[in-house]
C-alpha positions in Angstrom: 120.8 -42.7 125.6 117.3 -41.5 126.3 118.6 -38.1 127.4 120.5 -37.7 124.2 117.3 -38.4 122.1 115.3 -35.9 124.2 118.0 -33.3 123.8 118.0 -33.8 119.9 114.2 -33.5 119.8 114.2 -30.2 121.8 116.8 -28.8 119.4 114.7 -29.7 116.4 111.7 -28.1 118.0 113.5 -24.9 118.7 114.8 -24.7 115.1 111.3 -25.2 113.7 109.8 -22.4 116.0 112.6 -20.1 114.9 111.9 -20.7 111.2 108.1 -20.1 111.7 108.6 -16.8 113.6 111.2 -15.4 111.2 110.1 -16.7 107.7 106.5 -17.8 108.0 104.9 -14.4 107.3 107.1 -13.8 104.3 106.3 -17.2 102.9 102.5 -16.5 103.1 102.8 -13.0 101.7 104.5 -14.3 98.5 101.9 -17.0 97.9 99.4 -16.1 95.0 96.0 -17.4 95.6 93.2 -17.4 92.9 90.7 -14.6 93.2 86.9 -14.4 92.5 85.7 -14.9 88.9 85.6 -11.7 87.0 82.9 -10.2 84.6 82.7 -11.5 81.0 84.9 -9.5 78.6 83.8 -7.8 75.4 83.7 -9.6 72.0 87.0 -9.7 70.3 87.8 -8.5 66.7 87.0 -10.9 63.8 89.9 -13.1 63.0 91.6 -13.6 59.6 90.1 -16.0 57.1 91.3 -19.5 57.7 92.8 -21.8 55.2 90.5 -23.6 52.8 89.6 -27.0 54.2 89.5 -30.2 52.4 86.8 -30.5 49.6 83.8 -32.4 50.9 81.8 -35.0 49.1 79.6 -33.8 46.1 76.1 -32.7 47.1 72.8 -34.0 45.9 71.8 -33.3 42.3 70.0 -30.0 42.0 66.8 -29.2 40.2 67.0 -28.6 36.4 67.6 -24.9 35.5 65.4 -22.8 33.3 66.0 -23.1 29.5 68.6 -20.7 28.2 68.0 -18.1 25.5 68.0 -19.2 21.9 71.5 -19.0 20.3 72.5 -17.4 17.0 72.1 -19.2 13.7 75.1 -21.3 12.9 77.1 -21.0 9.8 75.7 -22.4 6.6 77.0 -25.9 5.9 78.5 -27.1 2.7 76.1 -27.5 -0.2 75.8 -31.0 -1.3 75.9 -32.2 -5.0 72.9 -32.1 -7.2 70.7 -35.2 -6.6 70.0 -37.8 -9.3 67.1 -37.4 -11.6 63.9 -38.9 -10.1 61.9 -41.7 -11.6 59.1 -40.9 -14.1 55.8 -40.3 -12.3 52.7 -42.5 -12.6 50.5 -41.9 -15.6 47.4 -39.9 -14.6 43.8 -40.8 -14.9 42.5 -40.6 -18.5 40.3 -37.5 -18.9 36.8 -37.5 -20.4 36.4 -37.3 -24.2 36.1 -33.9 -25.8 33.0 -32.5 -27.5 32.4 -33.4 -31.1 34.0 -31.0 -33.5 32.5 -29.0 -36.3 32.4 -30.7 -39.8 35.5 -29.9 -41.9 35.5 -27.8 -45.1 37.2 -28.3 -48.4 40.9 -27.4 -48.2 42.2 -24.7 -50.6 45.7 -26.3 -50.4 47.4 -23.8 -52.7 46.5 -20.8 -50.6 47.4 -22.6 -47.3 50.8 -23.6 -48.7 51.5 -20.0 -49.4 50.4 -19.0 -45.8 52.6 -21.8 -44.3 55.6 -20.7 -46.4 55.2 -17.2 -45.2 54.9 -18.4 -41.6 58.2 -20.4 -42.0 59.9 -17.1 -43.2 58.4 -15.2 -40.2 59.6 -17.9 -37.8 63.1 -17.8 -39.2 63.2 -14.0 -38.7 61.8 -14.4 -35.2 64.5 -16.9 -34.3 67.2 -14.5 -35.5 65.6 -11.7 -33.4 65.5 -13.9 -30.4 69.2 -14.8 -30.8 70.0 -11.1 -31.2 68.1 -10.3 -28.0 69.9 -13.1 -26.1 73.4 -12.3 -27.3 73.2 -8.5 -27.4 70.5 -7.2 -25.1 70.4 -9.9 -22.4 74.0 -10.9 -22.8 73.8 -14.6 -22.7 75.7 -17.3 -24.6 74.5 -20.7 -25.6 75.5 -24.1 -27.1 73.3 -26.7 -28.5 72.4 -27.9 -25.0 73.0 -25.1 -22.6 72.6 -21.4 -22.0 75.2 -19.4 -20.0 74.5 -16.2 -18.1 77.0 -13.8 -16.4 75.4 -12.5 -13.2 76.9 -9.1 -12.4 76.3 -9.3 -8.7 79.5 -9.7 -6.6 78.8 -12.7 -4.2 80.8 -15.3 -2.2 81.0 -18.8 -3.8 78.1 -20.4 -1.8 75.9 -17.3 -2.3 76.6 -17.5 -6.1 75.8 -21.2 -6.1 72.5 -20.6 -4.4 71.7 -17.7 -6.7 72.2 -19.9 -9.8 70.0 -22.6 -8.3 67.2 -20.2 -7.5 67.3 -19.2 -11.2 66.8 -22.8 -12.2 70.5 -23.6 -13.0 73.9 -24.0 -11.4 77.3 -22.5 -11.5 78.9 -23.0 -14.9 80.9 -26.3 -15.3 83.2 -26.1 -18.3 84.0 -29.8 -19.0 85.5 -29.4 -22.4 87.7 -26.9 -24.3 84.9 -25.5 -26.5 82.7 -24.7 -23.5 85.6 -23.2 -21.6 86.6 -21.0 -24.6 82.9 -19.9 -25.0 82.7 -18.8 -21.4 86.1 -17.1 -21.5 85.2 -15.0 -24.5 81.9 -14.2 -22.9 83.7 -12.9 -19.7 86.2 -10.9 -21.9 83.4 -9.3 -24.0 81.6 -8.3 -20.7 84.7 -6.4 -19.7 85.4 -8.6 -16.7 88.7 -10.1 -15.6 87.4 -13.1 -13.6 84.3 -15.0 -12.4 83.4 -17.9 -10.2 82.7 -21.3 -11.9 81.3 -24.5 -10.5 84.5 -26.2 -9.2 85.7 -26.8 -5.6 87.7 -29.1 -3.3 85.9 -28.4 -0.1 85.3 -32.1 0.6 89.0 -33.2 0.3 91.9 -30.9 -0.2 93.4 -31.1 -3.7 90.6 -33.2 -5.2 88.6 -30.7 -7.2 85.1 -31.7 -8.4 82.3 -30.0 -10.2 79.2 -28.8 -8.3 77.2 -31.8 -9.7 79.7 -34.1 -7.9 81.6 -35.3 -11.0 85.4 -35.2 -10.7 87.8 -33.6 -13.2 88.4 -36.0 -16.1 89.9 -35.4 -19.5 89.9 -31.6 -19.5 91.3 -29.0 -17.1 92.1 -25.3 -17.6 94.5 -24.6 -14.8 96.9 -21.7 -15.1 100.6 -22.7 -14.9 101.5 -23.5 -11.2 97.8 -23.8 -10.2 96.1 -25.0 -8.1 98.6 -24.0 -5.4 96.4 -23.2 -2.3 98.6 -20.1 -1.8 96.4 -18.7 1.0 95.6 -22.1 2.7 91.8 -21.9 2.3 91.7 -21.7 -1.5 88.9 -24.3 -2.0 87.0 -22.6 -4.8 87.8 -21.8 -8.5 87.7 -18.7 -10.6 88.0 -18.4 -14.4 90.1 -15.6 -15.8 89.0 -13.9 -19.1 91.9 -15.8 -20.7 90.1 -19.1 -19.9 92.7 -20.2 -17.3 91.5 -21.5 -13.9 92.9 -20.4 -10.5 92.0 -21.7 -7.0 90.8 -18.9 -4.7 89.2 -18.4 -1.3 85.5 -19.1 -1.2 84.8 -15.9 0.7 86.0 -13.8 -2.2 83.2 -11.7 -3.6 83.2 -11.5 -7.4 80.8 -12.0 -10.4 79.9 -15.5 -11.5 78.5 -17.5 -14.5 75.3 -19.6 -14.3 74.4 -22.4 -16.8 71.0 -23.7 -17.7 69.8 -26.8 -19.6 67.8 -25.6 -22.6 65.0 -28.1 -21.7 64.7 -26.2 -18.4 65.3 -22.8 -19.9 61.7 -21.7 -19.2 62.3 -22.1 -15.5 65.5 -19.9 -15.6 65.1 -16.2 -14.6 67.4 -14.1 -16.8 68.0 -10.6 -15.4 
């Protein structure tokens, strides 16, 4: 039994030697071993831009910037209604008494009556002359309380309203048939076809009011089918030379009629 084991071990040893001599060199030659570390290579080309990452948290509040340049003037706002008449002012301090006058003389009443009578005649002539100047030369019309003036300067509605106020009045407000007819004949005699008057519905569509804030009441002069807001923004009113009213755009540029109270007539500038 020991001889058999010994014989088997010898055979295994011979086979191992045969394998080493015949295949050992080939096995070593095919084995790849790591070499020495090479030199650092050159910098590669810049890569493509990567995808945007997730948005980070907001940063700290920055310092306030410098003030910007001043902007353009905004559009002029709507003109409000005329304010109520103010309270009467406090009576001023009484002034010092005047100097003593000269003694009177005996009145020659007959002669002075004649002078007064002639003055009355002259005043009557002067009134007629003034009326002629107003109606013919200056071209104004008047009633017992008011004076009306056509301003032959084509302006937009708001510009016309401001122009009348600068003269001491406002855009004409025909609140009865007599006044409306007077203004209509005035427009016709001036050779015009239409003018702005003091009516608008800028505050609420369809509810026309005069420029002093009062609404239309017992009298209106609308043309048949008017007001119709045909061009959407027809918020102002013109009067035709026939006396009829028509709603029109406020940016329309036409002549206009101003009105003045006679008690304020001295403040009105008639040109």
